[in-house]
N, C-alpha and C positions, 0 to 999 in steps of 0.2 A: 283387847278389840272383842267385845261381843259377837257371839253368835245365837245364830236362829237357831234349835236344835230340835224341833218337832213342829208338823202342821198347823197344830194348834195352837204353837206359838207364836208362827209367821202369820196365822191369820188373826190373834190378837193384836199384834201389831200392826196387821192392814185397817184394822177395824177401827185406829185410832185416827186414820186419813177423814177428815173430814172432804177431801176430793176427787171425784169420781174421776178423773184423768186418766188415771194408773189403768182403772176397770176400760175403759173406752180402748186407751193403746191396744189392751189386750184384745179387746174384739176384734179391733182393726185389725190386726195381725191374724187373728183365730178365723177372719175370713180369707185372709191372701194367705196366707200358709196354713191348710188345715194339716199336714202333716207332723210339721214343725212345734213339738209340744213346747219347747227348751227355749223357744225363740217367744214362743207365746208368753212364758212364764215371766223370764227378760222382759218382755215390756206390760208385766202386771207389777213387777218389783223395781223399773227404774231406780222410784224417789224411796227406798226404805231407808236409806242411808241418812237423810235429812228427819226422819220420825224415830231411828237409832239415839241422834245425838242434832237435835236441833240449830242451827248456827253455825255447822261445820260444815260450811259451803264447799271449800275448796277440796276437801278429802271425803266426801258424803260418796261419792260413788267407788272409790277403794273400801269404805266402811261396810256398802252396804255387800259390793261382789263377798267382802273377804265374812261377814255374817251370813249368808245364804249358801257358800262353798260346801260347808262337813255335810249340812242336808239335802242341797241338792244339783251339787257335783261341778265339773270346773268350766262344761261349756256355759252352762246360766250364769257361774258368776262371772265369766271371762263376758259374756254378752252384755249385764248390766255396766262392770266397769265401760267396755267402752263406749257403748250409746251414750253413758251420760258423760263420760271425757269428751266423746264426738260433741253433744249438745253445748258442754261449758265453753269448747274450744270457736264454738260457732256464737256464742254469745259473748265471748271476749275479742273477738276479733281475730281470733288466732286461726292458725292451719291445722286441716286437716288431723283426724287422726291417722297416724303412719300408718302404712299399708303392712308393714313387717310385724306391728301389733295387734292388727285384725288380721292378718292371714287368710286363712278358711272363709276367715267369719265376714269380711267383709261386706260381702252380701248382704248377710243379716244386721250388720250394724247401719247400713244407709234404709231396710226396710224397716229398723227399729226408729232411726231418726225423721222418718219419713210417715209410722205413723203416729208417734207422737206428737210431731208437728199439725198432721192432722186431727190428729184428737183434740187437741187444744180448740179449733172453732168449729169440733162436732157436735150435735146435737143429738148423738147417736145415742138410743136406750143398749146400755152395754150390759145390762143383766143386774146382777146382785154380786157380790164378791163372795158366797159360798158357794154361790156355780163355779168356780175354781176350784175348791178344794180337793174334787177328785182326780182333777189334773196334779195339781201340786201331790199330791198321796203316791201318785202313780209313776214322776217323776223322782220324789225322793224314795222310793222301795227300788226305783232303777237305778238311781246313784249309789246305794247301801248295795246294793250288790255288784254293781261297777266297781267300785271301791277295792283298791287290795286290801284282802284283809291283814293286820299285823300278825295275826296269829290266833284261827281258826278254833283251837282247844283252849287256848288260855288268850282272853283280848289282852289281859297287859302286857306278854311277852312271852319271852323264855327267863327262866333267872338266869342272872349273873352268871358268867361260865359255864354253860350249858352250851352244845355245838346248837345249831338253828337244823329244826328237824330231830334232832334227838331230845330223848325224854331225859 
């Protein structure tokens, strides 16, 4: 499974898309939910699974979520997965995303779906991709701080046979 390991790599990936639908989706969310940075990024990133592995439509939501999880954190990954899964179930005529899966983010998923649908018919000037770099860097930095460190002294962890916390 490919991972996006830096904001630079993510920006390069996003530049490969010729469609500005993701920019319009993110811009609509920025207007309606200006304080929810992770939700805005989920709107921007919801289609990257198709960029990572074209033609893998069935699993693109899972692929996108797993690709951004290490860089942008659990919530962005969950929102990307749930939004794309919900949109896919609508296209397939299936049921909505189960409430237990969406949990506390059910309203956020609904917002993503509404913005996604509205962006499709919108002539909104969404700006340029580069406008999103500072937000990507901010969320990535916060995600790195929020992730539990395996070992602050040695990123590879303790040597075998040692007791955690003991040199």
